[in-house]
N, C-alpha and C positions, 0 to 999 in steps of 0.2 A: 503492500501500499503506498503510497507517494504522501510525504507529504505538501500541505496548504503551498510552503515555501516554493520546492520542489515544485508545483504545480504550474506557481505562478513562473515560473522560469522557465519552463517549456512552453509557458500558452507566448511569451513575452518572446523565444525563440523562433514559433510557428511566425508569430506575429513578422515581424523582421527580416526573415528566410526569404532571399531573394531568388525566383528560378525567372529566368528570361523566357521568354515564349517568342516566339519568331512568325513572324505571320508574312505566310507565302502570298506574291503579286496577286492571286487568282481573287486575294481575302480581304486585302487590305481596303477598298472602298469600302468593303462592311465596317472597318475597322477608324474609317478618321481618314485613310492612307495611314496607319501608324505601320511601320517594318515589325517595331517590334517590343510585348511590353512585359515588363519586371511585374511579376506578381511572385503570392503566397500561397501554398501550401506545403504538406506532406506527400503528396501521389498527385500523377498527374491526372489526373480527372479535379480532383480539386484545382490543378491551378490551370486548366479549361474553364473551368465554371466561376471561377473570376476573373477572366481573361473576358467570357460572354455573359459576366455580368459587366464591368465595366463599356463594353462595345455590345451590346444585345443585340444586335444586328447577324453578329457572327451565327448567333446561338443554332439555328435553323440548315447552313452550313456546316457546322462542326459538330454535332451531333441529329443521331436520329429520335422520333420521339419518343421512342423506348429508350433515352437515353444514351445510347453508344456513340463508339467514332461512325460519323457519317461514312457511306462504301462510299471506295474511290482515294481514303484521306486514309495514309500510313503515319506514325506521329513516333520519332527519332529523341532517343537524350544523347544527349550528347557526341552526336552520330551511330548512334546502333537504335538497330528496332527495339521498339518495346513493346511488339506484334511478341505472342497473344496477348489478351488483358494489358492491353495500355492503359488504362484508367486508372485500374489495379498498382500500377504499379511505382512504386518511392519514389521521391526524389530531396538530393540534398540541398541548402545552398550555394549557389554558387553552378547551377547545373541550367544547360539551356536545351528548352524544348522545341526542336522542329516538327513543324506542323507541311506535311507534303500530300502530291498531287498523284497518285497512281494511275498511271495513264493505261487504259486497255484495248484490246484492240489481238492484233494476228497479221 
């Protein structure tokens, strides 16, 4: 069991943890033409939720109605694919999340 002081330290750390989400060019118009945004979160899902909270127009392009990553998008953490279960993948202070559009076809 954590003490109240330990919980307060964890809360402060989470609040000031900085994760950079790089927004790809095809989504930038929905984010006021911002290329990257600093967010806080302990998982990719929390970070992306923080991003869409700041830029709500991104939500329909990033998430399905069921709350999963939209088809055609792939998530990378520090250059490595977060697949599978990208939303549950943990992140730490200083990590960089990249959203990439997958190209389908033959």
